[in-house]
N, C-alpha and C positions, 0 to 999 in steps of 0.2 A: 606558564611557570609551575613549577612543583609537580608536574606530571612526568611520568616515566615514559620517555620517548622510544627507547629500544630501536627497532628498525622500522618505526613509522617514518613517514616521509613528507613532513610539513616543510613549507619554504622558510627561510630565515625571517625573523621578526624585523622590524625597522632597526632596532638596535643591533641584532645580529648583522644585518647588512652594512651598518656603520662600521662595525667592529672588523668585518671582512675587507672593507675599503681600507681601513687603517692598515691591516696586515698586509694587503697588497702594496701600499704605499711603503711600508717598512722594508719590503723585500724587492721593491723595484730596482735597486741598484745592485742586487746580488747577482752572481753569474749562475743563472739556474739552467741546468741541462735538462730537466724534466719535472713535470708537476703531475703526481699520481693522486688519485682520489677514491674514496668510497663511492659507490654508486647511488647513495641517498642524496636528495635534493640539497639539504642543507650544507652538506660538505661540497658537493659540486659547485654551488654558487660560490663558495668560500675559494675553492680552487681556481675557478675562472678569474676571480677578482685577483689572484696571484699570477696566473699565467698570462693574462691580457697584455700587460706592459712588456711581457718578454716575446710576444709573438708565439706563443706556446700553445698546443693543443693538450688538453687534460687527457691522461691515460686513466681509464675508469677501471676499478677492480672492485667487485661485489664482495671479495673476501675481507676487505677493509671496513665492512659494515660494524656498527655498533652491536653490542650484545643483544641477542633475540632474548625478550622477556616475555614472549608468548601472551598469554591473556592479561598480563599486567600492564601491557602497551596501552597508553593513554590514560591510565588511573593515576589518581593521587595517593599520596601515602595513606590518608585516612580510608580511602576506599579500599586499598590493599589489606589494611589491618582488618576491616569490617568483614571483608569477603574470603580473606585467605589467611586467618590468624596462624594457624600452624606453620604455613611456609614462611609467613613473615618472621615468626620467631625464630625459625632456623636460619632465615637470612641474617637476622640481627646478631645471632650467635656465631656467624661465620662459618656455617656449616656447609655452605656452597651448593645449596639446592638447584636444581633445574627449574628456576622460578618461572611461573606461568607456564610450564611445560616447554620452555625454550632452552637457552644454553646455561650451562654451569660456567662459573669463572673459569674453571679449567678448560672447558671447551673453547671458550673465547681465547684464552691465552694460547692454546695450542694453535688455533686457527691464525692469530695475529704473528706468532713465531714464525710460522710457515711462510706467510705472506711476507714479512719482513726479510727472511732469508732469500726468498726469491727476488725481491727488490735488490739486495745487496749483491747477489750472484750476477744480476744483469748489469749493474753498475760498473763503470770503469775504475778500478783501485787507484789508478795513478792519475785520475782527472783532479782538477782542483775546483771544479764545478760542484754545484750543490743539486740534489735531487729533493724537491719537496713532496712530503706525504701528508695528504689531509685525511684526517679520520674523525674519531669522536672521542669523548672523555675516556671510555673504557678501552678503546683500542690504542690510544696513545699511551695510556699507562701500562697496557700489556706490552707494548714495544719497548718501554723502559725496563720493565721487569725482565724481558728477554735480553736486553742489553746488559743489564747488571747481572744476570745469571740468578735472579731471585726466584724462588718457588713459593707457590701458594701452601699455606699451612692450615688445615682445617682447625676451627676454633680460634684462629688468631686474625685479628684485623689486618687490612692490606697495610704494606709497608709505606705505600706512596698514596697521597690523596690524588683524586682525579683533577686533571689541569683545567683551568679555566676555558672558557670558550674563546677560541683563536689563539690561546697561548702558544708560544714557541717553545719547542723541545728540540734540542740539537744532538744528533748522534753522529760521532765521527767514526769513519769506517776507511780502514786500510789493510794492508797484508797482515797486520798483527791482530786484527780483529775489530770489534766495535767497542766504543767508549761513549758514555753519556756525558755530554759537556755541559748541557744545562737542561733545566726542566720547568715547565710552567712561567715562562718568561712573558709577562704581559706589559712591557714597557710601552708598547705602542698604543695601548688603551688608556692611557693616562688622561688624555683630553676627550676620550669617547665615553667610558663607562664601561662597567661589566656587570654580569649577573651570575647567579650559581649555576654550575654545570647540572646537566640532567641527573636525576637521583639515580638512574641506572648505572652510572658511570663508576 
């Protein structure tokens, strides 16, 4: 808790596993055409909990990984402030530094926008079925930005908060384009509990 995970690859915690199971149960009755996931273990575990009841194999896409936070990976906020005070000040001022020598937010958003476009192009626009994409706090928010046509403005905070772990966000896609129908829906967690999203989200 409270550590920047970035592209680190820990397994789900006990709570995370319960949340993933609850999400799989929520989506068990949906008509799923595909389940696509980041290749990081915590996302893959969640994706398999969703795909299993449908008899689907998870399609793995490394381009759906969380933001690369470089040398900040695994550090707490206090450790980052102590070791990288100037970069932390830039981050807090929304100047979008390449934190830890990793990605800027612009890098992340460009990568995720391209990944989302590829997924949409591969989908059947006339199908009534659903493709589930399992990512991370930062990547899901980047998909929402791309769908809404939002841009990142230096010096200004993000327009959307990062979604909670296993939260559902729904993007509708047809020949007219994409629309964000819902964002950060955690109804399936009412009896499970939730915890804060990773600080790099």
